[in-house]
C-alpha positions in Angstrom: -52.0 2.0 6.4 -50.9 -0.1 3.4 -49.6 -3.6 3.5 -46.0 -4.1 2.2 -44.9 -7.7 1.6 -41.9 -8.8 3.6 -40.1 -9.8 0.4 -40.3 -6.3 -0.9 -38.9 -4.9 2.4 -36.0 -7.4 2.2 -35.3 -6.3 -1.4 -35.2 -2.6 -0.4 -32.8 -3.4 2.5 -30.6 -5.4 0.2 -30.3 -2.6 -2.3 -29.6 -0.1 0.5 -26.8 -2.4 1.8 -25.3 -2.7 -1.7 -25.3 1.1 -2.1 -23.6 1.5 1.3 -20.9 -1.1 0.5 -20.2 0.5 -2.8 -19.9 3.9 -1.2 -17.4 2.5 1.4 -15.4 0.8 -1.3 -15.2 4.0 -3.4 -14.1 6.0 -0.3 -11.3 3.5 0.4 -10.1 3.5 -3.3 -10.2 7.3 -3.3 -8.3 7.6 -0.1 -5.5 5.2 -1.2 -5.3 6.9 -4.6 -5.0 10.3 -2.9 -2.3 9.0 -0.5 -0.3 7.6 -3.4 -0.5 10.9 -5.4 0.5 12.9 -2.3 3.5 10.6 -1.7 4.6 10.8 -5.4 4.4 14.6 -5.3 6.7 14.6 -2.3 9.3 12.5 -4.3 8.5 9.0 -3.1 8.1 6.3 -5.8 5.3 4.4 -4.2 2.7 2.7 -6.4 5.3 0.4 -8.0 9.0 -0.5 -7.5 10.4 1.6 -4.7 13.7 2.0 -3.0 13.4 1.3 0.8 15.7 1.4 3.7 15.6 -1.0 6.7 16.3 -0.1 10.3 19.9 -1.2 9.9 20.5 1.1 6.9 20.4 -1.5 4.1 18.9 -0.3 0.8 16.9 -2.5 -1.5 13.8 -2.3 -3.8 10.4 -3.7 -3.2 7.0 -3.3 -4.8 5.2 -0.7 -2.6 1.5 -0.2 -3.3 -0.4 1.7 -0.6 -3.1 -0.4 1.0 -1.9 -3.6 -0.6 0.5 -6.0 0.9 0.8 -9.8 0.7 4.4 -10.4 2.0 4.6 -7.8 4.8 2.7 -6.4 7.7 1.7 -2.8 7.2 2.3 -0.4 10.1 1.4 3.0 8.8 4.2 4.4 6.7 6.4 1.5 7.7 6.2 -2.2 6.8 7.6 -5.2 8.5 9.3 -7.4 5.9 12.4 -9.5 5.1 15.6 -7.5 4.2 17.4 -9.4 1.4 20.6 -7.5 2.1 21.1 -8.2 5.8 18.9 -11.4 5.7 16.8 -10.3 8.6 13.2 -9.3 9.4 12.8 -5.6 10.0 10.8 -2.4 9.6 11.4 -0.6 6.3 10.2 2.7 4.9 10.4 4.1 1.4 13.2 6.6 0.6 13.1 9.4 -2.0 15.3 8.7 -5.0 16.6 12.3 -4.9 17.9 11.7 -1.3 20.1 8.9 -2.4 23.5 9.2 -4.2 23.9 7.4 -7.6 25.9 4.6 -5.8 23.2 4.1 -3.2 20.4 4.1 -5.8 22.4 1.5 -7.9 22.9 -0.6 -4.8 19.2 -0.5 -4.0 18.2 -1.6 -7.4 20.8 -4.4 -7.3 19.1 -5.9 -4.3 15.5 -6.8 -4.8 13.1 -8.7 -2.6 10.4 -11.1 -4.0 8.4 -9.5 -6.8 4.9 -9.5 -5.2 3.4 -6.5 -3.3 
């Protein structure tokens, strides 16, 4: 049986922990990127400025980056944030630009919330 110094064991454990953390981070980044690509293929403009609709039907634009949110509470595909059109807190979800008429799209881009994700 060989003697291994405790400092060497701590170093090995630290390296293993760093590899594990890096793997988890890469998995999260990959998952968010895949989700963004899938949503874009379905016609949603997530990953930047997106048209969204609140529960009362108001349209406005917000910065929608999957997995990132400073001004809202993420609830799956929905977010709880302030509607600048109706001036109320509500659940919103992104809408596909092709599902909106030209007037609705123009209205959405005329009403913007604060420019942080």
